[in-house]
C-alpha positions in Angstrom: 108.6 113.3 131.2 104.8 113.0 131.1 104.3 116.7 132.0 106.8 117.8 129.4 104.9 115.9 126.7 101.7 117.4 128.1 103.2 120.9 128.0 104.4 120.5 124.4 101.0 119.1 123.3 99.3 122.1 125.0 101.7 124.5 123.4 101.1 123.1 120.0 97.4 123.1 120.6 97.0 119.3 120.1 95.0 119.2 123.4 93.3 121.5 125.9 94.0 122.0 129.5 90.9 120.1 130.5 91.9 117.1 128.3 95.4 117.0 129.9 93.9 117.2 133.4 91.6 114.4 132.6 94.5 112.3 131.4 96.6 113.1 134.5 93.6 112.0 136.7 93.4 108.8 134.8 97.1 108.3 135.2 96.9 108.7 139.0 94.1 106.1 139.2 95.4 103.5 136.7 99.0 104.4 135.8 100.4 104.3 132.3 102.2 106.8 130.0 100.4 110.1 129.5 100.8 109.9 125.8 99.2 106.4 125.6 96.3 107.6 127.9 95.6 110.6 125.6 95.5 108.3 122.6 93.2 105.9 124.5 90.9 108.9 125.2 90.9 109.8 121.5 92.3 113.2 122.1 95.4 112.7 119.9 96.8 110.1 117.5 99.9 107.9 117.7 101.5 110.1 115.0 101.0 113.2 117.2 102.9 111.6 120.1 105.8 110.5 117.8 106.1 114.0 116.3 106.2 115.6 119.8 108.7 113.1 121.2 110.9 113.6 118.1 110.9 117.4 118.7 111.4 117.0 122.4 114.5 114.7 122.2 115.9 115.9 118.9 115.6 112.3 117.6 114.3 111.5 114.1 110.8 109.9 113.8 110.0 106.9 111.6 106.8 105.2 110.3 107.6 101.5 110.6 104.5 100.6 108.6 106.4 101.8 105.5 109.8 100.5 106.4 111.2 97.1 105.4 113.9 95.6 107.7 116.6 93.2 106.5 116.1 89.7 108.2 119.8 89.7 109.1 119.4 92.9 111.1 116.4 91.4 113.0 118.6 88.5 114.1 120.9 90.9 116.1 118.3 91.4 118.8 116.4 88.4 120.3 112.6 88.5 120.4 112.5 88.5 124.2 114.7 91.7 124.3 112.6 93.4 121.6 109.4 92.7 123.5 110.8 93.6 127.0 112.1 97.0 125.9 109.6 97.7 123.1 112.3 98.2 120.5 113.1 96.8 117.0 116.4 96.9 115.1 116.2 98.8 111.8 119.7 98.8 110.1 123.4 98.4 110.7 126.1 100.5 109.2 129.6 99.5 110.3 129.6 99.4 114.1 126.4 101.5 114.5 123.0 99.8 115.0 119.9 101.9 114.5 116.9 100.9 116.6 113.3 102.2 116.8 112.1 102.9 120.4 109.2 104.6 122.1 111.5 106.3 124.7 114.9 107.4 123.5 115.6 109.0 126.9 115.9 105.6 128.6 119.7 105.4 128.8 119.5 102.1 130.7 117.8 100.4 127.7 120.3 101.8 125.2 123.3 100.8 127.3 121.9 97.3 127.8 121.5 96.8 124.1 125.0 98.3 123.4 126.5 95.9 125.9 124.5 92.9 124.5 125.3 93.6 120.8 128.7 95.3 120.9 127.4 98.0 118.6 127.0 101.8 119.0 123.3 102.5 119.3 121.5 105.1 117.3 117.8 105.6 118.4 114.9 106.8 116.3 111.3 107.2 117.5 108.3 105.1 116.5 104.9 104.7 118.1 104.2 101.9 120.5 101.6 100.4 118.2 103.9 100.4 115.2 106.7 98.7 117.1 104.4 96.0 118.4 103.1 95.4 114.8 106.7 95.2 113.6 107.7 92.7 116.3 104.8 90.5 115.2 105.6 90.9 111.5 109.4 90.1 111.8 109.6 87.8 114.8 106.2 86.2 114.8 104.9 84.7 118.1 106.9 82.4 120.3 105.0 79.5 118.9 105.8 80.5 115.3 109.5 80.7 116.1 109.4 77.1 117.4 107.6 76.1 114.2 110.3 77.8 112.1 113.0 75.7 113.7 111.0 72.6 112.8 110.3 73.6 109.2 113.8 74.9 108.5 115.1 71.4 109.4 112.5 69.5 107.4 113.4 65.9 107.1 115.4 65.9 110.4 112.8 66.7 113.0 110.2 63.9 113.4 106.6 64.5 114.3 104.4 61.7 115.9 101.2 63.4 115.0 101.5 63.4 111.2 98.5 62.2 109.2 97.6 60.5 105.9 96.3 62.7 103.1 93.5 61.2 101.1 94.6 62.5 97.7 94.3 60.6 94.5 97.6 61.2 92.6 97.9 59.8 89.1 101.2 58.1 88.7 101.6 58.9 85.0 101.5 62.6 85.7 104.4 62.4 88.2 107.0 63.2 85.6 105.4 66.3 84.0 108.4 68.4 84.9 111.1 68.9 87.6 108.7 70.7 89.9 106.5 67.7 90.1 109.4 65.5 91.0 110.7 67.9 93.6 107.2 68.3 95.1 106.9 64.6 95.6 110.1 64.4 97.7 109.6 63.5 101.4 110.6 66.9 102.9 108.1 68.8 100.8 105.3 66.3 101.5 106.1 66.6 105.2 106.2 70.4 105.1 102.7 70.6 103.5 101.4 67.9 105.9 102.7 69.8 108.9 101.2 73.1 107.7 97.8 71.5 107.1 97.9 69.6 110.4 98.9 72.7 112.5 96.1 74.7 110.8 93.6 72.1 111.9 95.0 71.9 115.4 95.0 75.7 115.9 91.4 75.9 114.5 92.4 78.2 111.7 89.8 79.1 109.1 92.3 79.8 106.3 95.9 79.2 105.3 97.7 81.8 103.2 100.9 80.7 101.4 102.4 83.9 99.9 105.5 84.2 97.8 107.5 87.6 97.8 110.7 88.7 96.3 112.9 87.6 99.1 110.7 85.4 101.3 108.0 82.8 101.4 105.4 83.5 104.1 102.8 81.2 105.6 99.9 82.8 107.7 96.9 81.3 109.4 93.6 83.2 110.0 92.6 82.4 113.5 89.5 83.9 115.0 89.3 86.3 112.0 92.9 87.7 112.4 95.8 86.7 110.2 99.0 85.6 112.0 102.5 84.8 110.8 103.3 81.2 111.3 106.5 80.5 109.4 108.8 81.5 106.6 110.0 78.4 104.7 113.2 78.8 102.7 112.4 80.6 99.4 114.1 77.8 97.4 111.1 75.6 98.4 108.5 77.9 96.9 107.9 76.2 93.6 108.0 72.7 95.0 105.6 73.6 97.9 103.1 75.3 95.5 103.3 72.3 93.1 102.7 69.9 96.0 99.5 71.7 97.0 98.4 71.9 93.4 98.9 68.1 92.9 96.9 67.4 96.1 94.1 69.7 94.8 94.2 67.9 91.3 95.1 71.2 89.6 97.3 71.8 86.5 100.8 72.5 87.9 102.1 73.6 84.4 99.5 76.5 84.4 101.0 79.4 86.2 99.3 82.3 84.5 95.6 81.8 85.4 93.8 81.4 88.7 92.7 77.9 89.6 90.3 76.4 92.2 90.4 72.9 93.7 89.7 70.8 96.8 91.6 68.6 99.1 90.1 66.0 101.5 92.0 65.1 104.6 91.7 62.3 107.1 93.5 62.9 110.4 93.6 62.1 114.1 93.7 64.9 116.7 93.8 64.0 120.4 92.9 60.5 119.5 89.8 61.6 117.6 89.3 60.9 113.9 88.5 63.9 111.7 87.6 64.4 108.1 88.2 67.9 106.8 87.9 69.5 103.3 90.2 72.3 102.1 88.9 74.6 99.4 92.0 75.7 97.4 92.4 78.9 95.5 95.5 79.6 93.4 96.2 83.1 92.2 99.2 84.3 90.1 101.0 87.2 91.7 104.2 89.2 90.9 106.6 86.8 92.6 104.8 83.5 92.1 101.4 81.9 92.8 99.6 82.7 96.1 97.6 79.9 97.6 94.7 80.3 100.0 93.2 77.2 101.6 89.8 77.5 103.3 89.3 74.9 106.0 85.8 73.3 105.9 85.4 71.4 109.2 81.8 70.2 109.7 82.4 70.1 113.5 83.0 73.9 113.5 79.6 74.5 111.8 77.2 75.8 114.4 73.8 74.5 113.4 72.1 75.6 116.7 70.6 79.0 116.0 70.4 79.8 119.7 74.3 79.7 120.0 75.1 82.1 117.1 75.0 85.2 119.2 71.5 86.5 118.4 69.8 88.6 121.1 66.5 87.0 122.2 64.2 89.5 120.3 66.4 89.1 117.1 66.3 85.3 117.4 62.5 85.3 117.8 62.1 87.6 114.7 64.4 85.4 112.6 62.7 82.1 113.7 59.3 83.6 113.0 60.4 84.7 109.5 61.9 81.3 108.4 58.8 79.4 109.7 56.6 81.2 107.3 55.5 79.3 104.2 56.6 81.8 101.6 58.6 85.1 101.3 62.3 86.0 101.2 64.8 86.2 104.0 68.2 87.9 103.2 71.4 87.6 105.2 74.0 90.4 104.6 77.5 91.1 105.6 81.1 91.0 104.2 83.0 87.9 103.3 83.9 85.8 106.4 81.1 87.3 108.6 79.3 83.9 109.1 76.5 84.3 106.6 76.7 80.7 105.4 76.6 79.5 109.0 73.4 81.5 109.7 71.8 80.1 106.5 72.8 76.5 107.2 71.5 76.7 110.8 68.2 78.1 109.4 68.0 75.3 106.9 68.9 72.7 109.6 66.0 73.9 111.7 63.6 73.6 108.7 65.1 70.3 107.4 62.2 67.8 107.9 61.1 64.7 105.8 58.0 66.5 104.6 59.8 69.4 102.9 61.9 69.7 99.8 64.9 71.9 100.3 67.1 72.9 97.4 70.3 75.0 97.5 72.4 76.7 94.8 75.9 77.4 96.2 79.3 78.6 94.9 81.0 76.6 96.3 79.1 74.0 98.3 81.0 74.4 101.6 79.3 71.7 103.7 77.3 68.6 102.8 73.9 68.7 104.6 72.0 65.4 104.9 68.5 65.6 103.4 69.2 68.8 101.4 69.6 68.8 97.6 72.7 70.9 97.0 73.8 72.2 93.6 77.3 73.5 92.8 77.3 76.5 90.5 79.6 76.4 87.4 79.4 79.7 85.7 81.9 78.6 83.0 79.4 76.1 81.6 76.3 78.3 82.1 75.1 76.9 85.4 74.6 80.3 87.1 72.5 81.2 90.2 69.8 82.4 87.9 69.9 79.2 85.7 69.8 77.0 88.8 67.0 78.9 90.3 64.9 78.5 87.2 65.4 74.8 87.3 64.6 74.6 91.0 61.1 76.0 90.3 60.4 72.9 88.2 61.6 70.6 91.0 58.6 71.2 93.3 60.6 72.9 96.1 59.3 74.2 99.5 62.5 76.0 100.5 65.2 77.4 98.3 68.6 78.7 99.3 70.5 80.8 96.8 74.1 81.3 97.7 74.2 85.0 96.7 72.1 87.5 94.9 74.6 89.3 92.6 72.6 90.7 89.7 69.1 91.8 88.5 68.4 88.4 86.9 68.9 86.4 90.0 67.1 88.9 92.2 64.1 89.0 89.9 63.7 85.2 89.8 64.3 85.0 93.6 61.6 87.5 94.3 59.1 85.8 91.9 59.8 82.5 93.7 59.2 84.2 97.1 55.9 85.6 95.7 54.7 82.2 94.4 54.6 80.1 97.5 58.3 79.4 98.2 60.4 80.3 101.2 63.6 81.7 99.7 66.9 82.3 101.7 69.9 84.1 100.3 72.8 86.4 101.0 73.6 89.8 99.5 76.6 92.2 100.1 75.6 95.4 101.9 76.8 97.2 105.0 73.7 96.9 107.1 70.1 95.7 107.1 68.3 98.8 105.8 70.8 99.5 102.9 69.9 96.0 101.5 66.6 97.5 100.5 68.3 100.2 98.5 70.6 97.7 96.9 67.7 95.7 95.6 66.0 98.8 94.2 69.3 99.9 92.6 69.5 96.5 90.9 66.2 97.5 89.1 63.7 95.6 91.2 60.3 97.4 91.5 59.6 98.8 95.1 56.2 97.0 95.3 58.0 93.6 94.6 60.6 94.3 97.3 57.9 95.4 99.8 55.7 92.4 99.1 58.3 89.6 99.0 60.7 90.5 101.8 60.1 89.0 105.2 63.3 89.9 107.1 66.9 91.1 106.6 69.6 90.0 108.9 73.0 91.9 108.9 75.9 90.3 110.7 79.6 90.6 111.7 81.9 88.3 113.6 83.9 89.5 116.6 86.5 87.7 118.8 85.4 86.5 122.3 87.4 87.4 125.4 89.4 84.3 126.5 87.6 83.0 129.6 90.9 81.6 131.0 92.7 85.0 131.3 89.7 87.4 131.5 90.4 90.5 133.6 88.6 93.8 134.2 89.6 96.5 131.7 89.8 100.0 133.2 88.2 102.2 130.5 87.3 105.9 131.1 83.6 106.6 131.3 83.8 109.2 128.6 85.2 106.6 126.2 82.3 104.3 127.0 79.8 107.0 126.4 81.5 107.9 123.1 81.0 104.5 121.7 77.3 104.4 122.5 76.6 103.6 126.1 74.3 106.0 128.0 75.6 107.9 131.1 73.2 105.7 133.2 74.6 102.4 131.8 78.3 103.4 132.4 77.7 104.0 136.2 77.9 100.3 137.1 79.4 99.0 133.8 82.4 96.6 134.0 84.2 95.8 130.8 86.7 93.0 130.3 89.8 92.0 128.3 92.0 89.0 128.0 95.6 89.3 129.5 96.9 86.6 127.2 97.7 83.0 128.2 98.7 79.6 126.7 95.0 78.7 126.0 94.6 81.7 123.6 98.2 81.8 122.4 98.8 85.1 124.1 96.1 87.0 122.2 93.5 87.4 124.9 90.8 86.1 122.6 89.4 82.6 122.0 86.6 81.9 119.5 84.2 84.2 117.8 80.6 85.2 118.1 78.2 87.1 115.8 76.8 90.6 116.1 73.3 90.8 114.5 71.0 93.4 113.2 67.6 91.8 112.4 65.1 93.9 110.5 61.6 92.4 110.2 59.6 93.9 107.3 56.6 95.3 109.1 53.6 97.0 107.5 55.1 100.5 108.3 58.5 99.5 106.8 56.8 98.1 103.8 54.9 101.3 103.2 58.1 103.3 103.5 59.7 101.1 100.8 56.8 101.8 98.5 57.2 105.6 98.9 61.0 105.4 98.3 62.3 106.2 101.8 66.1 106.4 102.3 68.1 103.8 104.2 68.6 106.4 107.0 64.8 106.9 107.3 64.2 103.2 107.3 66.8 102.6 110.0 65.3 105.3 112.2 61.8 103.7 111.9 63.3 100.2 112.5 65.1 101.4 115.7 61.8 102.9 116.8 60.2 99.5 116.3 62.8 97.9 118.5 65.5 96.8 116.0 68.9 96.1 117.7 71.6 97.5 115.5 75.0 96.0 114.9 76.6 98.5 117.2 73.9 97.9 119.9 74.4 94.2 119.6 78.1 94.8 120.2 77.5 97.0 123.2 75.3 94.2 124.7 78.1 91.7 124.3 80.6 94.2 125.8 78.2 94.6 128.8 77.9 90.8 129.1 81.7 90.4 129.2 81.7 88.4 125.9 83.9 90.7 123.8 86.0 93.9 124.0 85.5 97.5 122.9 88.3 97.2 120.3 86.5 94.3 118.6 83.1 96.1 118.4 84.8 99.3 117.1 86.6 97.3 114.5 83.4 95.8 113.1 80.7 98.4 113.6 80.0 102.1 113.2 78.1 104.4 115.7 74.3 104.6 115.0 
């Protein structure tokens, strides 16, 4: 079969003879399907394979990413069977069941499913990746299936590890409408408690409660990746949403506007008492209000700068910059890349009785002892710029501004940095050098940027390989060179992946670590800013001076067996 696919790919000029020979050599050494190997070597795409197989077997192809499957059809085939044979049921018409498969020539699989279900089997072709994504989407993980059983029988199944919620509920509001009454019923209270508790136990960073036309979905973001956890009955949607809004002290009668609130939880996990805040965001969508709860667990806050993932030279540069008496240090990266953690760890290192530290945040995520923290309220005029102006009259040594969003905030921040204050802030850009262009585009004069900036730190978060199921990953040398390793480096390079175990819930990953690009503003860089050098030119000069880029930081962590190639490729681009 492999050679046939190879021949067709050659005939259609998807690949060259050399590429096929390389794939066959790889197959001899490590095994695997020739199609998957060619995809791994970046010679073809999954879609190419699907089209070729479709033509070879005369079986229609389907893109599962654009196909919605009826839940009743999913129930026909158990999860274990779907995973074992890499199939997923699509539809049933009369006595015929249509399934998506990666190999329609495997008669044994088709006969087995026919015997098991009693239906005639009609196969269609889909890519291996699409089928695995569909299995996760419709079945969830084995753990989530167990959770579904629990939640679908709310009020029947008992849990010993439930916890008390510290929520002030005002009695006179309990009869606002029927929703409030139903949301106070024991099954709904129990459902919300269980969702919050399981999120804490699984170390999720966010909970997503999402209403759709025919289902209600709950997902957890664990190590940066969203995972399906459960689908409570749709009839509980309004009561569940109302219960969360009551706990967050929000207006349950208001369904047309976004709302923000907070929940404080006291619980016990493994005999240990924990206090956790949830930041709640409610957003009206087409089929009801979507709720996202951000878990703010002080224990997860890493205040030790040496454990964030900074390379030694990058750490030294960052520590030198924040130890200076005045100037500006900027941390950049997308939402959820750990910027707040980096800033808090910097402030924690600087937090001494002899200095006055003031922060303006939206929202204040964690309370830091000895730090004066201000919550921004733009609706009443307390903006970052307004807070920053007031700070300058409060005799500060160190100022943290949650985010520089506009010219006004940037201008005041730079003036503060030039008048004897150390200022720390975040800004949204792709990498360290493009931050300079962003400030200039805001309207800040080049000489102000050059004279005020001390350092820019760009960062991303990647998942760490699970140490419990870590194994060597056989990756072709060419693929390693393609992502940035030198031919000399790949000679003795060993890369790792996680096989999946109980510790990491079968994902192969456990925990996250930062990738960092730290750019100190040297005299040469400062001069280049003054003459209007481009981000590309600045980056070239910074690399010459020893800056470790985000991709290079990722390669170092691959080399040290901390993360995988897939994680680094997902978060960085080639230099």
